[in-house]
MIKOL-561613 format. One record per residue: y, z negated, x negated of N, C-alpha, C in turn. Coordinates in steps of 0.02 Angstrom, whole numbers, plus 50000, padded with zeros to 5 digits. Atoms other than C-alpha are relative to their C-alpha. Layout:
N
> nY, nZ, nX, caY, caZ, caX, cY, cZ, cX
> Y, Z, X, Y, Z, X, Y, Z, X
...
END
This chain:
159
> nY, nZ, nX, caY, caZ, caX, cY, cZ, cX
> 49940, 50000, 49958, 50000, 50000, 50000, 50063, 50000, 49956
> 49942, 50001, 50045, 50137, 49943, 49880, 49975, 49987, 49929
> 50017, 50012, 50070, 50137, 49936, 49690, 50057, 49962, 49967
> 49952, 50032, 50045, 50224, 49823, 49566, 49992, 50035, 49933
> 50003, 49962, 50063, 50267, 49925, 49412, 50052, 49971, 49952
> 49955, 50028, 50051, 50341, 49848, 49255, 50052, 50053, 49981
> 49946, 49954, 50017, 50510, 49928, 49220, 50002, 50008, 49924
> 49994, 49986, 50072, 50521, 50013, 49050, 50074, 50006, 49982
> 49932, 49996, 50025, 50678, 50010, 48945, 50033, 50066, 50019
> 49972, 49934, 49985, 50702, 50197, 48972, 50011, 50011, 50075
> 49989, 49995, 49928, 50701, 50168, 49162, 50056, 49954, 50024
> 49946, 50047, 49984, 50848, 50047, 49155, 50050, 50029, 50049
> 49950, 49969, 49956, 50965, 50171, 49241, 49974, 50001, 50073
> 50028, 50001, 49932, 50847, 50181, 49392, 50007, 49930, 50029
> 49993, 50069, 49977, 50847, 49992, 49404, 50073, 49985, 50017
> 49929, 50010, 49985, 51037, 49989, 49393, 50020, 50034, 50066
> 49985, 49965, 49938, 51045, 50117, 49534, 49977, 49959, 50061
> 50025, 50042, 49946, 50935, 50008, 49646, 50041, 49937, 50008
> 49961, 50062, 49998, 51038, 49856, 49600, 50067, 50009, 50035
> 49937, 49988, 49964, 51194, 49938, 49672, 49991, 49985, 50074
> 50015, 50015, 49929, 51114, 49927, 49846, 49993, 49925, 50010
> 50009, 50072, 49997, 51064, 49747, 49813, 50067, 49963, 49998
> 49935, 50033, 50007, 51238, 49696, 49757, 50042, 50013, 50063
> 49963, 49983, 49939, 51315, 49787, 49906, 49979, 49953, 50057
> 50023, 50044, 49946, 51206, 49688, 50028, 50018, 49927, 49986
> 49985, 50070, 50019, 51242, 49527, 49932, 50073, 49983, 50012
> 49929, 50014, 49991, 51430, 49546, 49956, 50015, 49965, 50066
> 49988, 50036, 49937, 51413, 49481, 50134, 49995, 49925, 49991
> 50007, 50072, 50013, 51369, 49311, 50058, 50046, 49977, 49942
> 49958, 50015, 50058, 51476, 49319, 49900, 50062, 50045, 50003
> 49941, 49959, 49988, 51647, 49383, 49951, 50039, 50017, 49937
> 49962, 49988, 50062, 51713, 49373, 49772, 49975, 50061, 49962
> 50026, 49940, 50033, 51604, 49522, 49721, 50042, 50060, 50024
> 49959, 49942, 49984, 51714, 49677, 49714, 49977, 50061, 49960
> 50015, 49938, 50036, 51695, 49858, 49662, 50043, 50005, 49937
> 49963, 49986, 50061, 51747, 49908, 49487, 50044, 50061, 50012
> 49955, 49942, 49994, 51878, 50044, 49457, 49963, 50067, 50006
> 50038, 49938, 49995, 51739, 50175, 49446, 49963, 50006, 50067
> 50031, 49996, 49934, 51682, 50137, 49624, 49930, 49970, 50003
> 50066, 50032, 50002, 51524, 50044, 49572, 50009, 49925, 49990
> 50000, 50071, 50015, 51481, 49861, 49562, 49983, 49990, 49926
> 50013, 50015, 50071, 51477, 49783, 49389, 49924, 49994, 49990
> 50072, 50004, 50011, 51302, 49810, 49320, 49978, 49934, 49969
> 50030, 50059, 50031, 51189, 49666, 49272, 49986, 50015, 49927
> 50022, 49994, 50070, 51155, 49636, 49088, 49924, 49991, 50000
> 50074, 50001, 49996, 50969, 49679, 49078, 49966, 49996, 49932
> 50028, 49999, 50068, 50945, 49667, 48888, 49940, 49954, 49992
> 50054, 50049, 50010, 50834, 49513, 48899, 49933, 50025, 50029
> 50061, 49975, 49970, 50707, 49612, 49002, 49963, 50050, 49956
> 50031, 49949, 50043, 50671, 49737, 48863, 49968, 49971, 49938
> 50031, 50033, 50058, 50616, 49611, 48730, 49928, 49981, 50020
> 50070, 50014, 49981, 50424, 49607, 48736, 49980, 49926, 49992
> 50016, 50071, 50010, 50424, 49425, 48676, 50036, 49955, 50049
> 49959, 50038, 49953, 50543, 49371, 48813, 49960, 49980, 50062
> 50033, 50020, 49938, 50487, 49274, 48968, 50029, 50035, 50062
> 49968, 49965, 49944, 50593, 49392, 49075, 49965, 50066, 50014
> 50038, 49940, 49980, 50508, 49531, 49173, 50035, 50034, 50058
> 49971, 49960, 49946, 50576, 49671, 49282, 49946, 50045, 50029
> 50050, 49959, 49965, 50469, 49760, 49411, 50033, 50043, 50053
> 49984, 49959, 49943, 50494, 49905, 49527, 49950, 49984, 50055
> 50046, 50003, 49943, 50420, 49889, 49700, 49999, 50071, 50028
> 50006, 49930, 49977, 50354, 50060, 49752, 49951, 50004, 50058
> 50044, 49983, 49944, 50277, 50127, 49911, 49988, 50075, 49994
> 50017, 49930, 50015, 50185, 50290, 49881, 50039, 50018, 49937
> 49962, 49980, 50060, 50305, 50378, 49761, 50073, 49976, 50003
> 49931, 50019, 49989, 50464, 50297, 49827, 50015, 49930, 49973
> 49976, 50066, 50019, 50560, 50154, 49748, 50024, 49965, 50063
> 49978, 50036, 49940, 50580, 50024, 49885, 50032, 49933, 49982
> 49968, 50063, 50020, 50645, 49877, 49783, 49985, 49983, 49929
> 50012, 50024, 50067, 50636, 49774, 49627, 49995, 49924, 50001
> 50003, 50073, 50009, 50601, 49598, 49564, 50015, 49985, 49927
> 49987, 50025, 50067, 50671, 49508, 49412, 49974, 49929, 49998
> 50036, 50063, 50003, 50564, 49362, 49359, 50010, 49968, 49931
> 50003, 50039, 50062, 50580, 49226, 49229, 49935, 49962, 50001
> 50066, 50031, 50003, 50405, 49174, 49180, 50007, 49929, 49972
> 49999, 50069, 50024, 50383, 48987, 49163, 49956, 49991, 49939
> 50037, 50014, 50061, 50327, 48929, 48992, 49986, 49925, 49997
> 50022, 50070, 50003, 50234, 48766, 48957, 49999, 49972, 50071
> 49999, 50031, 49934, 50273, 48656, 49107, 50060, 50022, 50042
> 49942, 49975, 49962, 50430, 48750, 49161, 49976, 50046, 50056
> 50020, 49955, 49946, 50420, 48840, 49327, 50023, 50072, 49988
> 49976, 49931, 49998, 50433, 49027, 49349, 50053, 50004, 50054
> 49945, 49991, 49952, 50588, 49087, 49442, 50004, 50072, 50023
> 49980, 49934, 49975, 50629, 49233, 49553, 50074, 50004, 49987
> 49929, 49994, 50015, 50794, 49282, 49475, 50036, 50043, 50051
> 49972, 49954, 49950, 50829, 49429, 49591, 49941, 50035, 50033
> 50054, 49968, 49963, 50723, 49511, 49725, 50031, 50041, 50055
> 49968, 49955, 49952, 50764, 49659, 49836, 49951, 50051, 50026
> 50035, 49945, 49966, 50683, 49775, 49962, 50052, 50036, 50041
> 49950, 49961, 49962, 50787, 49917, 50035, 49990, 49990, 50075
> 49998, 50019, 49929, 50835, 49890, 50215, 49950, 50038, 50043
> 50045, 49961, 49956, 50729, 50031, 50290, 49928, 49974, 49997
> 50068, 50028, 50005, 50573, 49937, 50231, 49997, 49926, 50018
> 50002, 50070, 49977, 50623, 49765, 50297, 49952, 49994, 50059
> 50045, 50013, 49943, 50494, 49692, 50415, 49934, 50035, 49996
> 50063, 49963, 50007, 50351, 49799, 50351, 49949, 49962, 49956
> 50045, 50040, 50041, 50275, 49664, 50240, 50001, 50017, 49926
> 49999, 49980, 50070, 50318, 49750, 50076, 50026, 49944, 49954
> 49972, 50054, 50040, 50426, 49607, 50012, 49951, 49942, 49994
> 50049, 50054, 50001, 50297, 49477, 50061, 49942, 50015, 49953
> 50056, 49982, 50044, 50156, 49571, 49974, 50022, 50000, 49927
> 49975, 49998, 50069, 50261, 49600, 49818, 50009, 49930, 49973
> 49988, 50069, 50022, 50315, 49417, 49808, 49934, 49964, 49988
> 50063, 50036, 50008, 50139, 49352, 49833, 49959, 50027, 49940
> 50033, 49974, 50060, 50071, 49469, 49699, 50033, 49972, 49937
> 49965, 50031, 50058, 50204, 49403, 49579, 49978, 49928, 49992
> 50023, 50069, 50005, 50153, 49224, 49620, 49931, 49996, 49968
> 50068, 49999, 50029, 49973, 49268, 49577, 50001, 50024, 49928
> 49995, 49972, 50067, 50023, 49366, 49422, 50022, 49947, 49949
> 49973, 50053, 50044, 50118, 49218, 49348, 49978, 49933, 50028
> 50028, 50062, 49971, 50006, 49072, 49391, 50034, 49938, 49972
> 49970, 50063, 50021, 50079, 48899, 49386, 50055, 49979, 50048
> 49944, 50026, 49960, 50234, 48811, 49448, 50051, 50055, 50013
> 49948, 49953, 49980, 50366, 48910, 49540, 50059, 49963, 50032
> 49940, 50025, 49967, 50544, 48875, 49596, 50038, 50062, 50025
> 49965, 49944, 49969, 50628, 48996, 49717, 50062, 49972, 50034
> 49936, 50026, 49976, 50812, 48973, 49760, 50037, 50055, 50038
> 49958, 49953, 49962, 50922, 49056, 49893, 50068, 49968, 50009
> 49933, 50026, 49994, 51109, 49039, 49903, 50014, 49975, 50071
> 49978, 50027, 49936, 51194, 48944, 50042, 50020, 50057, 50047
> 49983, 49953, 49946, 51213, 49041, 50205, 49961, 50066, 50000
> 50042, 49940, 49998, 51088, 49178, 50158, 49938, 49984, 50041
> 50054, 50022, 49956, 50982, 49133, 50308, 49942, 50050, 50003
> 50058, 49954, 50001, 50879, 49294, 50308, 49956, 49990, 49938
> 50040, 50012, 50061, 50825, 49261, 50127, 49963, 49934, 50006
> 50033, 50064, 49993, 50788, 49080, 50166, 49939, 50005, 50046
> 50056, 49991, 49953, 50679, 49129, 50314, 49944, 50040, 49968
> 50050, 49958, 50034, 50591, 49265, 50212, 49960, 49959, 49950
> 50035, 50037, 50053, 50550, 49150, 50065, 49959, 49943, 50030
> 50037, 50056, 49969, 50500, 49003, 50175, 49935, 50026, 50030
> 50060, 49973, 49968, 50378, 49111, 50274, 49950, 50027, 49948
> 50043, 49971, 50052, 50311, 49202, 50120, 49964, 49946, 49960
> 50029, 50055, 50040, 50283, 49042, 50021, 49953, 49958, 50043
> 50042, 50039, 49954, 50214, 48948, 50171, 49932, 50034, 50008
> 50062, 49962, 49992, 50085, 49086, 50197, 49959, 49999, 49935
> 50035, 49997, 50064, 50042, 49100, 50012, 49968, 49934, 49982
> 50024, 50066, 50021, 50020, 48912, 49986, 49963, 49963, 50055
> 50029, 50034, 49942, 49944, 48872, 50156, 50041, 49937, 50016
> 49952, 50053, 49983, 50099, 48764, 50188, 50001, 49943, 49949
> 50001, 50052, 50052, 50080, 48669, 50023, 50057, 50013, 49950
> 49942, 49992, 50043, 50257, 48678, 49953, 50052, 49948, 50020
> 49946, 50048, 49988, 50411, 48569, 49942, 50065, 50039, 50008
> 49936, 49968, 49992, 50580, 48623, 50008, 50055, 49947, 50000
> 49942, 50046, 50004, 50748, 48542, 49971, 50063, 50042, 49995
> 49936, 49968, 50010, 50932, 48582, 49952, 50031, 49969, 49938
> 49969, 50026, 50061, 51022, 48567, 49785, 50073, 49982, 50012
> 49930, 50022, 49995, 51200, 48508, 49750, 50046, 50055, 50025
> 49959, 49943, 49977, 51266, 48683, 49793, 49979, 50023, 50070
> 50027, 49985, 49933, 51177, 48681, 49963, 49956, 50062, 50000
> 50048, 49945, 50003, 51056, 48812, 49902, 49932, 49975, 50023
> 50067, 50016, 49979, 50884, 48812, 49981, 49952, 50011, 49941
> 50044, 49997, 50057, 50748, 48777, 49852, 49928, 49986, 50023
> 50071, 50011, 49987, 50560, 48798, 49872, 49964, 49993, 49933
> 50039, 50012, 50061, 50441, 48729, 49740, 49926, 49995, 50019
> 50071, 50000, 49987, 50254, 48755, 49731, 49962, 50019, 49937
> 50043, 49980, 50055, 50107, 48789, 49616, 49955, 50056, 50026
> 50038, 49941, 49976, 50025, 48960, 49630, 49926, 49995, 49980
> 50071, 50010, 50015, 49861, 48895, 49556, 49969, 49963, 50059
> 50029, 50032, 49940, 49754, 48859, 49708, 49929, 49979, 49987
END
C-alpha cells in the first residue's frame, strides 16, 4: 500500500518541495511564519539528515509512484526516546490510513522509547497521533501537556 523510503542527499530538493506544502498548512497554527521575498517559505536546514552516522533520518511516504508525504525522525540513542521531528501527509490522502501506517512502521523500525509532541491548538494533529499511538500500543501510552501547552505522548514500541 504505502512505502517508507529513506531520502537520499541528492533528493533533498524533492523533500524541500514537499516541505513547502507542510509549512503552508502549518501557518494556520503559527501565524509568525511568512513567505520569503522569492515567494517560498524559508527552507529547513536538512544537513544533519545526510550524515550516515547521525541519529537523524528523513523518509518519503509514497503511494504507488506518488510522493504523499514525509517524516523526519530523530532516533533515540541509549535510553533517549526517538522523536517525530516533522510528519506530513498531503491533504488529498488524509483519512485514508496512510499517515497511520507510515507512523506505525516508523515506531516498529526504531524500537524503544518514543516521544511525540504536537503544538498547542493543532487539534487535528493531536487527534491523529492520539489515535495512531493508542492503536499501536493497545492503549499503553502516557499523555501529558508540557510547559508550552503542547500535547505529548510517550510510549515504548517494544511490545
